N, C-alpha and C positions, 0 to 999 in steps of 0.2 A: 336955588339949588335947581337945576335943569331937569324935566320929566324924562327918563327914560324911559322909551316904550318897549314893551317884551312883546316878542312876536312869537306867535305860536311854531311851536316844532315844527320841519316840514317833515312829514312822514317818506320813508323812502317807499319808492314804487315797485312792488314784486318784478321782476323779471320774468318775460312771457315762460314758459317752456318751451323747452324744443320740440320740434317736430321733424318726424322723418316719413317718406313715401318709399312705397313698393314702385319702382320702377316701370314704366310703360314697356321697355324693352322685354321685360319679366312675364308680364302677364299671360301669357302664352307658356309658361313654365312654372311647372308648381316647386315649392322651396324643398328642397332636399331633405327628408325626415328620417332620420336615424333614431334609436332608442337603446339607450343603457341595456343590458342583461338585469335582470331582478324588478324591473319595473314593466308596468302598463300604462297605455295611452288611451284613454277613452272619454265620454263625454258624461254629462249631466246624468245621475240616477237618482231617483228618490232618496232622500235622505243624507246626502252628501254637504248639505249648506253646514252641518255643525264642522266638517273637516275643512270648507272654503273658511269659517270665519277662522279658527286658529291658523290656517297656512298666510292667511291676510295679516293678523296680528303679528307672527313671528317673522313678515316680511317688511314689517315698519309701516302698514295702512293703517294702524290704528283697531279698534273695536267695531266689527262690523255685526249687524243684524239683519232681520228682514226687512226694516225699515229702509234701513240704507241700500240694500240688497236693489230693490224695488225698482229703481229708475234703470239701473243696468239690466234687468232680466225682461224688463219691459222692450228694451231695443234689441235684445239679444236676438240672432237668428236661431231659426231651429236648427238642434244639433250643431250649436256656436259655443258655448259652454264645454270649456276642454279640463280635465282632471291627467295628473298622472299619478298612480298608485307606487307605492312600496310595495312589492309583490308578500316580503317576509312577514310585513306587519299588517298590511291593509289598511295602514294609514294615506289620505292624499298629502302629497307632499310638494306639488306643481300643480298651479293654475291659471287659467287665462280665457280672456271672453273674444268672439268677436261680435260686433255691436252695430246696428246699423245707425249712425251717426254724423249726418252730412252738416258742413259747415260751410261757408262761402268761401273758403279756400279749398274744401273738398265738396263740391257738389256731388248726391247722392251717395257719400262717402262710408264704407265700414274703415270703424276704428278696432287695433289689435290693442286692448285693453287690460288693463286691472292683472298683468304677469307679476305674479308673486311665487317665492318658492322657500321651502322647510328651510334656513340655513346649514341642516345637518346632513342635509343630502345634494351640495352643492359639489362641483367637480364633475361631474356624470354627465354635462351636454342637456339635462333636462329642459332647462330655459329656451335652447336652441329648438329643441324638438317641441317644445308646444307651442312657442311663436311658429314656426312651420306648419304646425296643424292647424291654428286660428288661419296664416295667410293661406292655406290651400282651400279652406273653407271658404274663404270669400270670392277666391279665383274658380271654384266650383258654381260660386252662386252667379257669378259675369260681373263684378266688382269691378270696374276700372280705376276708382279712388279709393286706395288702402292708404292707412296713414295711422301713425301712432302718437303721441305725446309722452315725452319724457324729460330729463332735468341733467343738468352738466354733474352734477357729481355722480350720478348714476353708473360707473365706468364698466363697470362687469355686464352691466343690461345693455349699453351703448355698443361695446362690442360685440355683443349677442347678435344684435341686429344689424349693424354693420356687415359681419361674417356671412350673416343670412342673407343679405343683397338687400337689405333698405338703405336708403339716402339720406343724408341731411335735406330737408327744406329751408333756401334761405328767404324767408317770408320776411324778416323785420331788419333794420339796417346793422342791427348788433351781432348777427348770426353767425355772419362770415367770420367774426374776430374770436366768436368763442367756441364756434368748433376748428377755428387753428388752434387753440390749447387744447383742446379734447384730443384731437389727432397728435397732437406730440404727447400730451400722456399714456396716449394708447400704443404709441410709435405706430399708426395708421397714414397713408397717405391723405395728404392737404390736397384737393381737388376740386376746391370750388366753381371752377368754372364749368366742371361737366355735371353739377349736383342742378336740380330743378330749382327754381327761385321765381317769385312774383316781379313780372315786368313793369319797369319805373316809365310813369308819363312823359 
């Protein structure tokens, strides 16, 4: 009886996260910053960490503690950790960070990261507000390369970034196709010819 070779299972290669960038034409234009009534936008204060951990867990980013926070804190711009507080309860309901995180695609890059919100406070434009605050922090610091990482399925966040002014960055062969699907889902114009991309050799 012939021997049948059993091949090892081929593990699926995780898809790269999407990247979006703040366009160069807007480097001299602060992002519009509007805040809903009943909320306060501010930067980090001593003792904010437990409220931050709570929001991150509610937003689906898992359990955070000081050890997990440490790498981001080390790269954070001064006055670059933003919070939105619900005035009536005093609890943190939205957060985002401005971190110095250069990469080959984004030399001396500033990353808008760890955008998270309490689902009980959605619908007030808080994500837009906090992303605008982080973007403006980078602009005030003179950053020329501002970017963020995200995922195909985060449709509300993707729409927030697009409305704010961020553009898809076509840095890999599958990006245009993936963004076409996203744009169809969001009823957003699919204009890849106008988006930044990696030059092919």
